[in-house]
Structures are given as structure tokens and as C-alpha cells.
N, C-alpha and C positions, 0 to 999 in steps of 0.2 A: 536401344535407340530406334531401331527399325519399327518396333511395336509402337513406340511413342509417336513417331512420325506418321505411321499409318492411321492411328486413332485421331490425331489432330487434323490431318488432311481430310479424312472421312467426316469428321465433325464439322469442319467448315463447309464441305460439300452438302451436308445435311441441313445446316442452319442458314448459311449465307446464300447459296445459289438458288434454292427454292424461294427464299425471301426476295431475291432480285427479280425473279419471274413474277411473283405476286405484286411486288412494288410497281413493276412496269405496267401490269394490268390495271392497277389502281390509278396510275398516272394517266392512262388513257381514259379513265372515268373522271378525271378532273382533280386528282390529288395534287396539292400544291407542291411545287418543286422544293427541294431541300437546298440549303445555302452552300454546301460543299460535299465532297466525296465521302469524308468520314461520317458526316451527319447522315448521309444517305445509307451508308453501311450499317449504322446503328438501327435505323428504321427497318432495313432489310433483314438484319439478324433477328430483330424483335418479331417480325412477321414469320420468319423461319421457326422461331421458338414456339409461336402460337399455332401454326397450321397443323403440325403433326399431332398434338394432343386433340385438337378439334376434330381432325379427320378420324382419329382413333375412337373418339367418343361417338361420333355419328355412325360409323360402321358397326360399332358394338350395339348401339341403340337399334339399328336395323337388323340385328341378328347375324351380322357378317363377321367372320374372323379372318385375320391376315395370315396367309401362308408365307413363310420366310422368303421364298423365291419371288412371289408377287410383290411383296413389300420392297424387296431389293430393286426390282425393276421400276417400281413407282418412284422411289427416291432417286435412282439414276436418271430416269426420264425427266422429272421435274427439275433436277439439278442441271441437266443438259440444256433445258430451255433457259434457265437462269444464266448459264454460261454464255449461251448465244446472245442473250440480251446485254450481257456485260461486255462482250467483245465486239458487237456490231458497231457501236459508235467509234471505237478505236480503229476498226478496219476502214470505216468510211472516211475518217479524217485523222489519220495517225500523225500527220505532220503537225496539225494543230495541237494534238495531245503532247507531242514531244516538246513543242514550244511552251506549252503550259507547264510541263514538268520542269523545264529549265527555269521558268519564272519563279516557281515555288521550290527550288532546289533546297534552300535552307530549311524550309518547313518539312520537306520530305526526309531530309537527313536527320532532323531532330526526331521525327516520329519513328524512323527506323531504329534509332538508338534507344528510344523509350520502349519500343516493342521488344527489342532484343533483351533489354534489362528485365522487362516483365516476364517474358517467357523463361529466361534463365532462372529467375527467382522461383517461379512456380514449379519448374522441373526439379530444382534443388530441394524443395520442400518435401517431395515424395520419394526422394532417392533411397531412403532407408526403410520405407514402408513396404511390407509384403502384402497387406490387405488394407482396404480403406479403414479409417480410424473410427473409434468410439462406438457408441451404442446405436446411433441413428443409421450408420452405414449398414448394419446387419439387416434391419428391416427394409432399407432401400434395396439391397441386393435381393431380398425375398420377393419384393414386388416386381423387380426387374425380371426375375426368373419366371414369375407367374405370367407376365406379359409376353415374354419371348416364347415361352412354351405354349401358351394358350392362344395368343393372337387377338385377344379381345378383353374388354373390361369385365372382370368377374363379379359375381355376387358376393363371394366370400374370399378369404385368404387361403383357400384350399390349394394344395394339399398340406400347407404348413399350419394353418389355423382354420380348419374347416368349419368350425362353429362360430366364427367371428365374421360379421358382416363387413364388406369392404366399404369403408367410409373415410379413407385417408386420401389427402391430396396427392395427385399422381401425375401431373403434367410433366415433371422432370423425368419420371420413370418411363413415360411414353416416348419421350425424345431419346432416352438411352436405349429403349427397345428398338426404335427405328434405326439407330446407329448400329446396334448389334446385327439386325437383319441386313443392313447395308454391307457390313463386313463379313456376314455369313458365320457369325459366332453364336454358340449356344452353350458351350461348356461352362459350368459355374466358375471355374478358376479364371477363364477368359473374361467372363462378365465382370468379375471384381477388378481385374486389371483395366477393363474399359471404364469402369466407374472412377477409378483413380485418375486416369489420364484425361477423360472427358471432363471431370470436375475441374481439373487445372486449366483446361482450355476455356471453360466457362468463366473461371476466375480471371483469366487473362483478358477476356472480352469486356470486363468491367472498364478497362482503359477507354474503349470506344464509347461505351454507354455513358460514362460520366462526362466525357468530352461533349457528346451531343446534348446532354442536359445543360451543361454550363454554356455551351454555344447558344442555345435557345434562350436561356435565362438572362444572360448578360450581353447577348448580341456581339460576342467577341470570340474569335478563334484563339486569342491569347489566353483568355480566361478558361476556355475549354481545355487547352493543353496543360495549364498549371493545375486545374482541378483534377484532371485525369492522373497526373503524376502524384498528387497528394493522396488520392484515393487508393492507388494501386501499389505505389512504391514507398510511401511514407506511412500511411495508416496501417495499423496491425490488422484491421478488418478491411476487406473481406478475406485477406490472405489466411487469417487464422481459422476460417471456416473449415479448412481441410482437417484441422484437429478434431472437429466434431462431426464431420461428414454432413455439414449443412448444405448439401447440394440443392435441396428444394428451395430453401430461402434465397440462396444465391441466384437460382434461375428466376425466381420471382422478382428479385431486384433488377435483374438484367432486362426483363420485359417491362417492368414498371416505367423505366426511363422513356422508351419510345411511346408507351401508352400515354403518359402525361404530356409529352411533347405534342402528340397528335390531338389530344383533348384540348390543349390550350390553342392549338392551331385552329381547331373547330370554332373557338371563340373569336380569334383574331381575323379570320377570313371574312370578307364582305359577303361573299356568296358561297354557301355551302354546296359542295358537289357530292355525288354518290361516292367518289373515291375518298374524299375526306371522311365521310361517315363510315364507310366500310372499313377503313384503316383503324378507326377507333374501336369499332365492334370486334374486329379480329384480334387486336391486341388486348382489349379488355377481356374477351372470352378466354384467350390463352392465359391471362393473368389469373382469372378465377380458377382455372383448372390446375395451374401450377402451384399456387400457394394463396390460400384465403387470408392468411395473416398479413402477407405483403399487400394483398388487395385492401385490407383494412388501412394500412399506411397510405395507400393511394387515395383512399376516401378522405382521410384526415387532411392530406394535401389539397384534395379537391375542395374541402370546406374553406380552406384559406383562399384558394383561387376564386371561389364563389364570392368571397368578400371583396376581392379586387373587381370582379364583374359588377357587383352592386355599386361600388364607388364610381365605376365608369358609366353606370346606367345603361349598359348594353343588355337589356333584358332578353333579347332574342336568343342569347347564348344559353339561357336556362332551358329553352325549348329544344335547342339542338342537343344539349347534354342529356335531356330527358329521352329524346329519341334514340341517342346512342346507348343510354342505359337499358332501354327496352330491347334494343338489338343484342346487347351483351347477355341479358337474361335469356333471350330466345336461343342464342347460339350455344350457350352452356346449360340450357334448360334441363335436359335429361339428368345431368349430374346434380344440379341444384335441387331438382325434385327429389332425387334419392336422399339428399341430405335433409331437406326440410321435412320429409315424410318419415324419417327415422325417429323412432321413440327414444333411442339412445342419444342421438344428437339433441333432441328437444330437452332431454333431462340433463345432459352433460353440459350444454352451453347456455342453458337458461340463466338469465341474470339472477344473482344470488344476493343474500343480505350482506351487510358490511363485513361480518365475520364469516368467511367461507368455510362450511363444514367439511368440504371434500379435502382429504389430506393431500391430494395431488396439487390443489391450488392454494392451500393454506399458506405455504411458504413460496409458492411459485412466482408470486408477484413481488416478492421482496427483492429490492435492487442489490445486486452483488457489485459492490463498489470496485472490487478488483477488476471487473470487466470494463468499468468506465475508465479507470486510469491505467490502462495497459500502456506499454512503452509507446512514446511519441504522441499520445493523446493530449498531453499538456500543451505541446507545441501546436497541435491542430486546433485545440480550443482557443488558444491565444490568437492564432491567425484569424479564426472565424468570428471571434467576438471583438475584434479590434483591440486586443490587449486587455480587455476587462477581466477575463477569467484569471489571467496571471496576476494582475494587480489586486484582485479581490481574494486571491489565495485559494481558488477552487482546487480541491484535491491535493492541497499542500505541495505546490510546485517547487522545483529547485530554485536556487538563487539566480542562476543564469536565465531561467525561464521568466522569472519576475523582472529582471533587468530588460530582457528582450521584449517583454510585454509593454514596459514603459516606453521603450524606443519605438515600438510598433504603433502604439497609440499616438505618440508625438508625431510620428511620420504621417499618420492618417489625418490628424488635425492640421498639421502644417500644409499638407497637399490640398486639403479642402479650403483652407484660408487663402492659399496661393491662387486657387482657382477663382475664388470670389474676387480677389484683387485683379486678376487677369481679365475677367469678364468686365469688371468695372472700367478698367483702362480701355478695353475694346469698345465699349459702348460710349465712353467719353470721346474717344477718337472718332467714332462714327457720327456722334452728334456734331463735333467740330467740322467734319468734312461735309455734313449736310448743309452748312452755311456757305460752302463753296460750290457744291454740286449736289443737286437733288437726286433721288433714286432713279429717276428716268434719264439722268445724264444731262440735264439742262444747265447752262451757265447761270450763276447767281444773278447776273444783270437782267436776265429775262424774267426771273422771279420778282426782282425788285420792280420791274416795269409793270407787272401785274398788280403788285401791292399798292402802287401809286394811284390806281383807279379806286375811287371811293365808293362808287356805286357797285353793289354786289352783283347785279345783273350784268353790267358792262365788264366787270372783272372776270366773271365766268366766261363771257363771250371771248374776251381777249385771251384767257388761258387756253380755251379750246382752239382758237385760231393759231396761237403760238404752237400748241402741241401738234396740230395737224400739219403745220408747216415744218416742224422739226421731224415728224415722222416721215414726211415726204422726202426729206433729205436722207433718211435712213431707210430706203425702200426695201432693204433686205429683211427688215423685221417683219414678223408675222402679225396678223390682225390681232390675235389674242395678246401679243406682246405690246401692241400699241394701246390696247385697252388698259393693260396693267400700268403702262406709263402714264396714261391720263389719270387713272386713279391715284397713282403715287404722287404725281405732280400736284393734284388738287389737295391731297391729304397733307403733303409737305408744306404747301403754301398756307393752308389754314392753320397747321400746327405752329408755323413760324409766327403767325399773327397772334394766336391765342396764348401760347405758352412761352414763358421766359426760360432762358438757359438755366440749368440746375434745378428744374422743377422735380416734383416727386415722381413724375412719370419715368424719369431716367432711373431712379432708384428701384421703382417697381420692375422695370425692364431688366436691371441687373439681377435682382432677386429671382425673377422668373427664369431667366436663362441659366443662372447658376444653379437654381433648384432643379431645373430640368436635367442638367448635366450630372449633378450629384445623385439624382434619383435613379439614373441609369445603373448605378452600382449599389447604392444603399437601398433602393426599392427591392431588388431581388434578395438582398441579404435579410431584410426585414421579413420578406415572405418565407424564407427558409427558417428563421427562428420562430415565426408564428406557427409554422408547420410543427416544429419541435414542441412548442407550447401546447397546441391543440391536441397533439398525440399524447403528451404527458397527462393532460387533464382527463382525456377519455380512458386512459389506462389506469387512472387512480380515482375513479368516481367515488369509491368508498371514503376517501378523504373528505368529500363534501356531503357525506351522509346518504349517498345514492347507491343503489345496487351496482356491484362491480361487474364488468364485462369479462368473459372468459375467452374471447376470441383471440386475445394476444396477452402479452405480459411485458413488464418493464424491461426485463433483460433482453427480450427480442428487440425492443426498441433501442436498447443500449448498443447492441451489436450492429444496428442499422444506422447509428448516428454518423458513421463515416460519410454517408451521402450528403447530408446538409453541411457537415464540417468541411469536407473537401470542396463542395461547391462554393460555400461562402468564402473560405480561405483563398481558393483559386481566383475568385472574382475580385476580391480586395487586392490581392497581390498583383494581379494583372493590371488593375486600375492604377496602382501606385507606380509600377514600372512604366506604364504608358505615359504617365505624367512627368516622370523624371527623365526618361530617355527622349532624344529627338524623334520626331514622328517617323522619319525614314528608318530609324534604327529600333523602333519599338518591338517589332516582331523578332528580329535577330537577337536582341537582348533577352526577350522573353524565352525564346527557344534555348538560349545558352543557360539561362537560370533553370529552366525545366530539366534539361539534360544534366546539369550540375547537381540538382537536387536528387534526380534519379540515380546518378552515379554514386552519390554519397549514401543514399538510403537503401538502394536496391540490394547490395550484398548482404545487408542485415536481415532481409526478408527470408533468406533461405533457411533460417533456423527457428521459424515461428512455431513449428509443430511442438505441442506439449507432449513429452514422452509418457506422461501419466495417462493420456487418452489413447495410447497405442495398446490395444488389447492383444492383438495377434503379433507374436514375435517370430523371427525367422525359423526357429525350430518347429513352430506350429504347422507351417506349410507342408513339409514332408510327412509330419504325423497325420494330418488330415488326409493327405493323398493316400497314405498307408491304410487308413480306416476305410476309405472308399474302395480300395482294392482287396482288402483282406477280412473285413468284418461282415457277417451276414446282413442281408438287406433288411431283415425284420428286427434288427437289434434296436434296443432302446437305451440311450445313454443318460447317465446322471453326470452333470458337470457342476462347476462352482458358481453359484449366484451371489449377488450382493444387492442390497436395497438401494436402488438408483435414484428414483424420483418419486416422492410421495410414498405410495404403497406399491410401486412397480419395481420388480426385480429385473436385473440385467446380468450379463455374464462377466466374469472376472478376467477370463483369458481367451485364447483362441478357440476353446471348446464351444464358445458362444456361436461360432460359425458352423458347427457340425451339421445341422439340418440343411443349411443352404448349400454347402459345398460338397457334402458326401451323400445326401439323400438318406441319411440315417436319423431316426427320430431322437428327440431329446425331451426330457421332462422340463427343461428350461426353454420356453418359447421366446420369440422376439418380443421387444418391448411394446408391441401393439396388441398384446393379448388382452388388454383392457378394453379395446375398441369393439363395439358392436356385439357384446356378449352380455349375458345376464350376471347379476351379482354373485349368485351361488357358484357358478363355474369359476369366476374370477377368485373368489375366496378359497375355493378348493385348491386351485393352482398355487395360491400364495401360501397355504399351509405346508405344502410339500416343499416349496422353495425356501421358506423360512427354516424348515428343519435341515435342509441341505446347507444353507448358509451358516448355520450354527455348528455343523459337524466338521471334525477334522479327521475322523476315522470311522470304522464300521463297528465299533465295540458296542454301541447302543442297540439292544435287541428290537426296540420299538422302531428305530430308524430302518433296520434291516427288514423288518416286517412290512413297513410302509413301502420301501423300494420294491420288495418282492411282489406286493399286492399290485403295484403300478406296472409290473412287468419289466423292470430294469434288468438289463443283461450286462452292461458295460459301464465303466467309469472313464472319464477323460480329465487329465490334469495338464495344464499348460505351464510354460516356464515363468509366466508373469506371477509375481507374488500377490497374495490376497487371501481372503478367508475361504473356508470350505476345506475340502479334502487336501491332505498333504501327502506327497509321495512317500516320504520316510515313514509316515504312520501307517501306510497301507502295504508297504513292501513286504512285511513279515506277517500280515494279517491272514488268518485262515479263511477269511471271507472275500479275499481278492487275490486274483492271480495275474501277475504282470505279464503282458503279452507284447508290449512295445515300450521302449524307452530310448530316447536319444536327445541329448542336450537339454534336458529339463522337461521335455514333453513325454508324457507317459499315458498308456492305455492299459486298463485293468479289466479282467473279466470278473463280474460280480458273482460270488458264490454265497447264496443266502445261508 
């Protein structure tokens, strides 16, 4: 628990406090204020996520490397500045802050409960894990080690893959490296523990980011709270990311929220300031460095928002966005240039025909429907689609979900109809009251006296005289208010003469006001589903006979669906609760519902980890530590591979971690061995790995000769079941000598 607390507190110091300092600097440059403290925290954490990769990029570009002690001082110093910015308003007016806390006590208690539920669920998920899960985690740890040991952005993956150019998105790894420097950690086993706990901290921060996105989209704190609880404590994603080690995509989604918020703010503001522009550039640059795939999702959302800009005819926003885009390209330019100038990138990500010849991508874009209909996604789809998904039978929902979908749709239709009737009654009452008193407050008898004058010029003079006399009696009113009264009086008197009661103007007013109120919730919902639609189209261009894009795939979109689902569902649910509850009780009721949902759903989130994706088991950890202490440094291991994705092999068990944790070489590289290398080297590696995957023992002379020619000296077998070498088949082999065995983990010396 001490280690967990240390990593979480250091992670907040790394991400939040420097973001506070940068945010304060941008505010001084004119950045628009945020609506509340949580919204501010989201922007600040986003800036914190962005600044460290950008700093790492530019120091590397200038030929500078970070010494651990200098890096530690830098993080501590910038964090201290942020802490001072955070505490100075409190020190200056702590009485006002205390009064504000008392006023918002219900909200604070609700958020406290939701944060506790979130943190508890995230810690429970990794309680049984000894190393980060699945295939991706191994190469994430490899890059983290390269950064921590080298202090700069390298040209290759040396010493682990010295012949492969470094072309992998790395923003998450830079943040993790800064955290390791802050803590003074460099041991490989420490770094894997840091990855586990830092990843769960990032996962927990989804609560704040989704709140900020919904708060901006629906202009509602209640919508933000409900969307946050749906995303973090109800949705299986992003909690399930820990099963795959999807720390990079998680980091990208975290920074995408404040980036899109600031991009939209750049459109909404009347006057763009340097602070507004720099915030977008910093967040966008960080997003590009953290995850290009998530940047693609941000672009598809930007396409939808551009459509909204066109409808509003606010063309200047395109100029602002273009300027911001140029800034993003400039601030991430050295990395973008490395990518676009790489022949491997040009070949690998070039648009391809409808049938993709690359085995990595041939099945990569096929939707895995099991990922779509994970537990609780039927309920989220039902909420977000207004009940349509359940009624239409998407994903074969259960009977309770179908019934709930019908009730939910009926509730939405009923509330919408009730709003129309309510606005109709209000406008009718307003029309009746206008016959008694005009908007300026003049008695009806005065208006009648003006209407008795038949000559328009005399009537106008009389109206002005009456208005001036009335305004003189109300000397406290401002001059601008008097002008508004004059305009209102003239308009009311003319409308009373020209239009009979019950005219179509009243109906138009009803529809206009009702539509405006309904669009506040349904407009954002339509934007979210348009985002899903545009993304789906661009990910499946081959369906329309166009070359397919390789920058992302359908399943990456599927596991990102929780964002629009939670936002739309939270917005609709908040809207319904706000209409059903009395206005004074709207927020307490919403808070109670949010905490209730979290209390019901939160405990179930602790068991989301898929045991199939757990490569390293508890016996692997002491076995790997034994290898580091007892096996010669020049040893070369053969471990158990399996065909993972397309034509890429990965490890079956904890032996996959050997090079990262023990600094002992292995014939099985990390799954990035296909990146930035030539086809001949890749094919040669695959020939060896295919032979190892098919072998269960060393009886085949050809296999022994291949291993001897490669220089293999040792074999590692972990306790996880899988193909490849089996302990029982090697125990009595004349070509292997058992030198370590404990709880199913074994190390053999290879004897050709």
C-alpha cells in the first residue's frame, strides 16, 4: 500500500501541479476561465500530460539528454510553482473558500464517494497481478527502460532491438520516465510496478476528463457527473484496458478531452487570445506524441464540429483552427518529420486496395463483436440511443434490457411532450398578461390611450411623451433600460394593433423556445452519434470501394465507444432527472442517483481483468529474479512463442519478460520487432519463432542445430499453459539440464 500511495501522489505531482502552473500562465495570456474547479483540473491535467513529452522531444532534438537528478529537480520545481498557484487564492481568501465549500457540500460529498469507488475498483483490479498484463505491456516496459536509462529520444530500440528504427508513439512512456526520475527509480522490477500503478491512476483520471467533456457539451454539472460515473464505474472500458496494457491509448483519450474542449472554446470565443491558442497547441502537440490513433479519433470529431461551424456560419473559426493546426505541427515537428520521412512508415501505412495483402491487417479490421457487447454495454447503448438499440435488438439484449429500453424511450418522449405543453402554457400566459401590462411595465389604459389616436405621427408623439413621463417617475432606471422600454412599448402597441390573439406568431414562438430547450440536450447527442458515424465510415472505406486506411481499425474504435456512450447517456439521464425533479432538488437528486449507480456498479469492476491475458504468474517473478542473479550476462534464452497478431509472434508466459527484467538476451523479441526493419530480418526471426512454437522438446536434430547456430544457451518455461517447450518433455532430455524449478517455472541449460 505504501508503494501504491507513493506512485499515486508522485503521479499527481507530475501531471496536475505542473499543469496548474502552465494553466495560470495561459490565463495571464488571456485563456478563458473554466466554469468550475473540476473542469479546471481536467484542463490542468491535460496540460501536464502534454508538457513532459514535448519537453522530452525538444531536448532530444537539441541533442540534450536528461540526467535523473536534473530531471527530478525539474519536476519538483515546476510542481512547486503549481502548488503555489493552487494555494495562493486559498490563503488570500480562505473564508470565502470555506463558505463556497459549505454551499457545495452535497456536490463535494458526492464526488468524494465517486472518487473513492473509482480508486477502490482500480486498485482491486491489479491486486493479483505481479507484472503488467498482456503483450503490449512488455514493449511498453522496454521503451520505458530505454528512456529512463538513456534520457533522450533514441534512433533505435537498442539495446533490445538495435536494428529497428524507433517509430512507435511514445508520449505515455515519456511521462512514465519522468515519474521514474521523480521517484528515483531505475530498477526494471520497480519500473514494472510503476507501470501498473501509474496506469491505474491514469484510468481513474477518466472520471475527471469525462466530467469536463460532458460539462462543456451539455453545459451541465449534472450531466458531467452522470457521464463520469457511467464511463468509469459502469462501462467495462476503459477499466478493461488494464487487461491489455493499453496505457498509450488510455493516455491519448485523457488528453483528447481537454484538447477538444479548448478547440471548441477557440471557436466560441469572440476574441481569440494568445492563451486560447497556446492551450490548443500544447494539448494537440501532446496528443500527437502520445497516440496518433487517438489523434485520428479527434480529427473525426473535429470533422463533425466543423459541420456545426458551417451551420453557424462562423467562418473565422476555420482560420483559428488552421492557425492552431500549424502550431501543433510545429511543436511536434521533429517527431512528425521522423515519421513521414521513414520509408517503413510510408510503405506500412500507405492506403491499400480493398483487399489488404498484409497479413497483419487482413483480419485486423474485422470487428470482434465480443468486444462490442461486453457486460453492461447493452445498458449503455440503450441509454445513449434513447432506447432504440434495445428495442431494435442490437446485440440480442436480454428481456429486461428490452423492457427498460421501452420505458426509457417512453420517458424521453413523455418529457419532451411535457416540455412542449409547458412552454405553450407559458407563452399563452405571457400573451394574456401582455394585455394587462406591457413589457415596459405600463398600465393597459395608457396603451389604450395611444391606440385611440388615429394619426400615426400624433400617436408616436404621444407614446414618446408617455414613455418619457413614465421613465421620469422611475428615475432609478438606466438610460439603456429606458431605451429598451421605449422599444418594447412601441413593439407591443404595434403588435396589439396588427395581430389578433391566437395568431401563428404564438405557435412559432412556442416551437422556437421549445426547440431551443430541446436542442440543448439533443444537439450534443446528435453530435456524438455523428462522431461515431464519421469514424465508422473512415475506418471502413473499403466497403465503399475506396482504399482502406491503416492508421486505426474498427476494434480500436469499439473500445473507445465508451466515450460517446457515456457522454450521450449521461446527458440524457441528467436532462430527464432535471425535468422530473423540482429545480431546487435537481442537483441533490442527480448526485444521489450518480452515487447509487456507482455503489451498484463499482464493486463489479474489480474483476474485469481477463486471466487469459495474464502472461506472468506469481512463480515467474522469483524465477526471473533468479535468472538475473545466477545466469551469465551473455546468455541467450529460447522461450515459448505463439502467433499473436497477423504474422507477429509474442510470448506465452513470463519468459517473454526476460530481456526487459534480467538484461539477458532472448530469441523472442518484443512484438515491435516488425517496426522499422527490413523484410529479410523480419522473416528470419519468424522462421526461428515458428520452429520454437511447434516444438515441445529437443528431440529434433534440425531444431537443436538451429538453436546452437543462433547461440542459444538456456531455456525458460513459465507456469502458464501454452504451446512450445514442456517441462516434463525436457526433464529427462539429454539435451537440457534443469538448473531451476519452482511452482511450475523452470530454467534449463541447453546442451546441443
